[in-house]
N, C-alpha and C positions, 0 to 999 in steps of 0.2 A: 188020929192020922190029920195031917194038915194037908187042906188042899193046896196042892202045888200050880194049878191054874191060875194066873192072876185074870180078875175082870179087865175090860178094856178101861175102866177109871182107872184102876188102880196102875195099869200099864201107863197110862197119859200122866198120871203124878208123877210116877218116877222118871220118864222121860223129859217132864217139867222141871223137874228137880235138877236132874244131869243136865240140862241144858242151859238153866239158869247159872249152874256154877261154872260152866264151861264161859258163858257169857262174861261174868263176874271177873273171873280170871284173867281172858284175853283181854277183856276192855281196860283191865288195871294195866297188864303189859304193854299194849298199844300205849297207853297214855306215858307209862315210864320210860319206854324202850324206843318205840318206833314215833311217837309224835317228836321227840325232840331232832329226827332227823328232816322232819319237814318244816317244823318252826324253832328258828335261831333267835331264843329271846335276848338273847346277851347283848347280840349285835343287831336285832330288830329284822330279821330277814324271814320272807316266807319264800320255803323253796319246793314250789309246785312241780319242778321234775322229780325231787324226790318221791314226794307224795303219788305222782303219775306211777311212777317206777316201783313203788311198793302195790299199791293197786289193792290194799286190804281190803278194797267194799267188795270186790268182786271174786278176790282171790281165798279171801277167807269170809267176812260178814255175811255173804251171803248165804252160805252153807252151814252157818252156826245160829245165826239169829234172825235176818232180814227174812228170810223163810223159814224155817223152822221153829224159831221161838215164836214167831208171829202166829201160826198154826197152833202150837201148843197152848200159846195163852187164849186162842180161843176157844180150844177143845176144854181147856181147864175152866173156863168160865161156862161153858155148857154142863159138865160133870159136877162143879162145883156148887151149883143151884141145885142139885138133885143128891148132895151128900147131906148128912144131917150133922147135928151139933158140933164139938170143937172142929173135926174135921172139915165141915163147911164154913165156919168160921176162919179158919186159917189158909184154907185153898183157894177162896173166892177173893179176902184181902191179899193172896200173893198173885191170883190171876189179875185182879184190878190194878195193883199196883205195875205189874209188868205191861198191862195195857196201858196205864199213861207211859210207861218207857215206850212203848211202840208207838204212839202217837207223835210223842216226841222224837223219836227217832226219825219216821219218815216226815214229818212236818216240819223239823230243822236240820237235825242233824245229816242227813243224806243228802238233800238239796244244798246245803253250806259246802259241806265236801266236795262235792260236786262242782260248785262253781270256784270254789278254792284251786281244785286242781288245773281248772284252767286260766285263773289268776296269776299275773304278772307280780314279782316281788314290788311290794309298794307300800306305804303307811296303811293305806288303807286295807290291804290283802293281811298284813300284819295283824291290825286290829281285829279284824272280821276272826283269824284264826286265834286270838289269845282269847275274845270272847268265846267261838266253840271250846278250846280246852276248858275254860273257866266253867263253863255250861256242862262239861263233860264229868266233871266232880258230881253235880245234880245226877246224871244218870248212873253213875257207879253207885251213888245211894239208892236210885230208885232199884235197878238189878239185885243189889245187895238184900236190901229189903223185902223183895219179891221171894229170891232165893232162900233167907231165912225162915220168912213166912211157911214157904212152899215144904222146908225140912220140917217145920212144926206140925204140918199137916201130915206130914207123912208118918211122924211118930203116932199119929192117931189113925192110922189105917186100921189096922188091927184090932183097935178098940171096938169090944160090941157095944150097942146101945146098954144102958144098964148097968154097966161093969164098973 
């Protein structure tokens, strides 16, 4: 009979995988669908009012990644260091990559977007928004890497040592 009661570590790994998947998909959606409402690259305009109106940081990201993904990343670091074998390797790798993303997000992406939301439409604002958008590709790669590594960790969850 299979034990249907997951451990805290298993639960955190599942939540980590799910949250990374949602963050990755939502990040791509924001970049492809929402960002063009704020940044007109054709005519070189930054539309801060549209960014303030959408306010995705407080309306969406705070509930998906700012708080939850950060806490799940820290919990994953804790639980992954206690895992063994391939599970430890993949989970710790995912948690470390997610930690880099979290540090990048808190040190650059959030403060820059907060400034941009108050910035006038100027060449400097457009250049700052373009850099933000370009660096966002790196963030997508980090989240995707963490997600794929966490999925690999999940595949090792039920493998017992010596199997």
